[in-house]
N, C-alpha and C positions, 0 to 999 in steps of 0.2 A: 856408509853415503853420506849424503852432503846436506847439510842442514841450513845449506845457501835456499834463501827464501826468493823464490825468481820473480817475474812479471807473467805468468803464462799460468791459465790455465789447458791442462791434460784431458784430454777424452780421449779413453786407451779402454778400447772395448769392439769387437764384429762389428763390420759396418753394414746392420739393419736396422731399421724404420723401428722392431720393438724396441731397441736402444735407444733410439731418441737420441741419435747424433745431430739431428737438426736443430736440436730443444737444446741440448750444450750449447752449437753456437747461434742461438738467439740469446741465450743468457749473458753469456761472453757480448758480445756487440751490446746490445741493451746497454749493460754495465761500462762497455769503453775499455774493454780489456780482453789482452792478447789470448787466443786458443791455439794447441796447437792440437790436430784431429790426428791417431794413431787408429789402424786398427788393420786385423784384415778385411782386403777388398777380395780376395781372391776367391774363396772359398763362401758365396752369398747368395741369399734368397733370389737379387735383383739388382742386378747392374745398374737400374735404374737408379737408383736408391743410392748406389753410390757415386751415381753423376751428376744425382743431385746438389748429393753433398760437396762436391767440386766445385759444382757450380756457387756452389752458397760459400764456397770460401775466396772463389776468386772475387765477389760485389758484397764483398764483408770491409774492404775499403783500408786491406791488409791486416785486420785482427782476426780473421780466420787463417790457417794455415794448412795445407791438406797434407798429410807425409804417408799417408794410407799402410801398407806392411813396412815392416822396418825389423834388421834381427833384434836377439836380448840385448848385446849390450848396446845399442842408441837406442831402446824401447829403457833400460833401466836409467839411462842418462838423462834420457827427457824427463824422465820420476824425478831423478833427481835434481834438477835444475826449475821443473815447476813453481807453483803457487801454491796451486791445490791439483788434485784429479777432484772432473767434473762428470757426475754421471745418474742419467736423467730418464732411466727406465719406463716406458710407456706403461699407464695403468693394465692395461690389458692384457701383461705381460710379468711374468710374477720371476724375477730376478732370485733365484736361489740358491743363490751365493756371493758371486763377486769378489773374487779373486784377487782383482786389480784392486780394490777398494785392500786389500791387506797387503798386497805388495805396496802401495803408493803410502801406508801408514809404517810398513816394515821401513824405508826411507822418510820419516820425519817428515812426512807432508800431510795433512787433511781430505780432508774429502768433502764433495759439496755434494749434495745427492739429491733425487725426490725418494720418498718411504715406499721403497718399495720391497718384497718381500727381506733378506735374505742382508739386506742391505743396512735395514729397522736389527741385524742383530748386532750387528758391524762396527756402527756410528755410534757413538754413546754426542746425541744432542748439543755443542758447547764445548763441549771437552775434544775430541777428534776429529771432530770435521761438524757441519750442520747437515739438517734431512728437515724438505720442506714435502707438502703434500700436490701443491707443482711450482713450474716454473717462475712464476710472478711471487709466488711467497720463499722462489729459491731466491732472486734475484737480488735479496737488500745484504745478505751472508756476503755476497760477495768482498763486501768492502766492510767485515767483521772476519776473513781468514788470519787477519795478524793477533790480535783476542785468540788465535787456539795456540798452544802450547807444544809445540811440533817432539819431546820428550813423552808426553801423554799419546800421541800415536803412535808411535815405538813402543810405548808401554804398556799398551793394548794389544796389539799382534802378541811382543814378545809372554803376557798373561795370559794370550788366550788364546792364538789361532799359529805355536810351536805346533811342527808336524808329534811331537812326542803326545801334546795335548788335548790337538784333533783326533790321535790313533786312540788313546785312550778314553776319549767322550764318545767312539766311532765303537769303539768294544763295551760301553757301559751300554751303548742305545740296544745295539743286536743281543746283545746279554736281557736285557727288557723283553725287548721280542722273544723271546727265544722264553720266558718266565711269563706269558701272556699278563703282563704287568699295564694294567689298563695305561695309566700313566706314558706311556711312548704312543700309544696311539693319535692319530688326531682327531 
């Protein structure tokens, strides 16, 4: 992985309204920051939403670039060369985990995100990225991305999200459920 601090934000999500791709574009454009939009645009609920995102990119004065679905090699290169990953899931959508955030951090990249579901568990505000309750409060953190130590991003993944650690955590959780341990229930 590269420690190159690119000049663009990367939106890496399935292209659907609940993922808030339009909000990520708005954050980038309003902060005069380039953004690349990458994600599956083939298995979507609304082709109209995909078309809206493409149009938003066309009318962004060159700041937003639409790439759509890319292969794994291209995705990895885009992550390695970005400044940060950005995620703006809508509040009516629970972002269960956010694998894209872990992928970015494994490549030494911080994550800008709205506080939502699993992103709250992955991102340690001010250490490996920034969390905010809404896009207006997220915008100022674009200027603070250089304050994030890229090694802290990678360290977060190595210490918390390797396949061995995740497997152990799942096994422990399943055992608690089997044992009817009340701490395992929401």
